[in-house]
N, C-alpha and C positions, 0 to 999 in steps of 0.2 A: 407179327401183326399183319393182317390181310391187306394187300395192296388195293387201293381204290382203282377203279377202271381208268380214270384219267391220268394216273401216275404209273401205269404199266411201264417197267423199266425199258421195254423195247421202244415205246413211244418217246421216252426221254432220250435214248441213244440217238434216234433219228433226228429229234429236234436239236440236240446239241451238235451233231454232225452238221446239220443245216446251218447252225449259227457259226460254226467254225468256217465253213465254206463262205458264208456271208462276210466274215471278217477277212478271209484271204482275198476275196473279191475287192473289198474296200481298200486294202493296202497293197494290192497287186502291183499297181503302177509306181507307187511311191516307195515301197520297201522291197517286196519279194523279187522284183525284176532288177533291183538296184542294191542288193545286199552289200556288195563290195564297194559301193559308191557313197555310203552313208557318211555324213559329215562328222559324226561323233560316235563313240562307243555307247553312249546313252541310248541311242535308238535300238541297239542290239540288246542291251540288258533289259530294257523295258519290253521290247518285243518278245524276248524269250520268256519273261515272266508271265506275260499275258497269254502266250501260246501254251505254256504249261498249264495255266489255269483252265483254258478251254479244253485241253486234252483230259485234264482231271474230271471235268464235268461229263465227258463222254465215258471215261473209264469207270467211274463209280457206279452208275446204273448198270453198266455191262457186268461188273463183278457181282452185283446183286442178282442180276438175271441168271448168271452162271453159278450162283450159290457159293461164291467165294467171299463170304462175309469177313473172314479173317484178314485177307488182303485188302478188302474194302476199308477196314478199320485202320490198317497200317498206313494206307495212302491218305486217309483222313488226318492222321497224325502228321504226315508230311506237309499237309496244308498249313499247319501251325508255323512252319518255316516259310512256305511259299507266299502266304498272304503278306507278311511284313516286307518281304523282298519286293513283291508287286507294288506295294504302297510306296516304299522308299525309292524304287527306280522310277516310278511315275512322278513323284515330287521332284526328284533330281532332274528328270528331263524337262519338267515344267519350268524349273528355275533356270535351266540352261537356255530355254526358248525366250525368256523374258529379258527386257533391257535391264542392265545393271545400274544405270544412272538415268537421271531425268524423270519427268513426270510419267506416271504409268498410263494415265488416260483411261477413258471408259472401256475401250476394247480390251485392254490388258486386265482390268479389274473384272470384266465379264469373263475372260478366259480363265482367270484364276478360280472364279466361282464354278465354272464349268468342270474343271478338273478336280479341285479340292473337294467340292461338295459331292461330286460323283464318288470319290473315294469314301467319303463319310457314309453315303447311302450304301455302297458296296459293303463296308465294314459292318453296318447295322444288319444287313441281310445275312452276311456270313456269321456274325455273332449270334443271331437268332437261330440259324441253322445248327450251329454247334450247341447252343443252349438246349435245343430240342433234338439232339442226336439220338436219344432213346425213343423218340416218337417218329417212326419212319415217315408218316404222312406229312407232318409239319417240317421235318428236316428236309425232305425232298422239295417241298414247296419253296422254302426259303433259299435253298441252293439254286433252284430255277431262277429266283429273283435276282441273284447276283449278276446275271447277264444283262439286266435292264439298264444299269448305269453305264454300260459299255456301248450302248447303241450309237451315240452321236459321233464318236471318232470314225465309225464305219460308214454311217449314213452320210456324213458330211463329204467324205471322199467319193462315195458312189455318186452323189448328186453333182459334185464338182466335176467329175470325170465324164458322166454320162447324161445327166439331166440338169444342166445349168439353168435352163429356162425356168425351173421351179423357184429359183432364187428371187424372181420378180414378185413372188407372192408372199414372201416372209418379211417381217419387220426388219429394221436396220438400226444399228448403233453407230452414230457418227459416219453415216454413209455406207457402212459395211453390212451386207445381208447377214442375218442371224440364221444361218443354215440349220443349227441344232434344233430349231423349232420343229422341223419335219421329223427328226429322230425322236424328239419328245413325244410328238403326236403318235407316231408308230408304236413306241413303247407303251404309251398309255392305252391305246386301243387294244393291243395284245393282252395287256394285264386286265383290262375290263372284260375281255373275252374269257380269260381264265377265271375271273370272279364268277361270271355267269355260268360257265361250264361246271365249275366246282360246286356251285349251289344246286344246279339242276341235276347233276350226276350223283353227288354225294351228300347234299344238304349240309355242306361245310361253308362257314362264313367267318373265317378267321385269318389265315395267312395272307391270301391274295388281296383282300380289301385293305389290310394294314400295309401291305407292300405298296398298294396304289396310293395310299395317303403319304407314305414316305417319299415315293417317287414324285408325287405332285409337289410336295414341299421342296424337293431338290430342284425341280423345274422352275418353280416360283423364285427360288433363291438366285438361280442363274440369270433369269430375265429381269430381276429387280435389284439385287444387292449392290450392283455396281453404282447405283444412284445414291447410296447411303454413306454417310461419313464413317460409320463404324467399320464398314467393309473396306473402304478406301484406306483407313488406318491399318487394318489387318493386312492388306495387300502391301503397304509400305513396309510393315514389319516382316512380312514373308520374304520380300526381296532382300 
């Protein structure tokens, strides 16, 4: 199938390398310069799983560009193992970070939505990519979208380390600034840009608008679910 101009593998390689560098910058102070000082092995298992996913996002379009489709498919099969590991190590780290006893409070309920629902959005995008694996254009678009639920862990740390003044402009929950709002806004703007680009360049109006709807639902859930009894009950069960 002919590649659309907007999904030239070379552009995807550059974009995903940029995202990897973005992630390294976000976690540079808290992880990469303190690898031997981490408080628990869970930081490493989660970090390695995420790093492998980001490397996979770079490797796959590179293999398409160099016409090694056989290896591309084999690495795609490896993702069937990597994705469950990524999900399980993320949930394991989340439970480790939460209090084992006492009331959870709004902040913890918010944080559970931030992580758990990001995983759900990620799995939807990944599932759609695998479902459309024989359609190169849709497959690539949904694989791109798997990066968007990962924005806030990166942007939160960059803001906290370098732009703390921005926290004065975000809403708060129980007095704590909701920094992920900035990451949400950045992800939404980039996805809107991809929607416009895809329509103007290729007259396509399928993957990116659906991804924007899914991402918007995820963002709504993070900013509102902590207020509702059903979510508080889920969080108590999760703990």
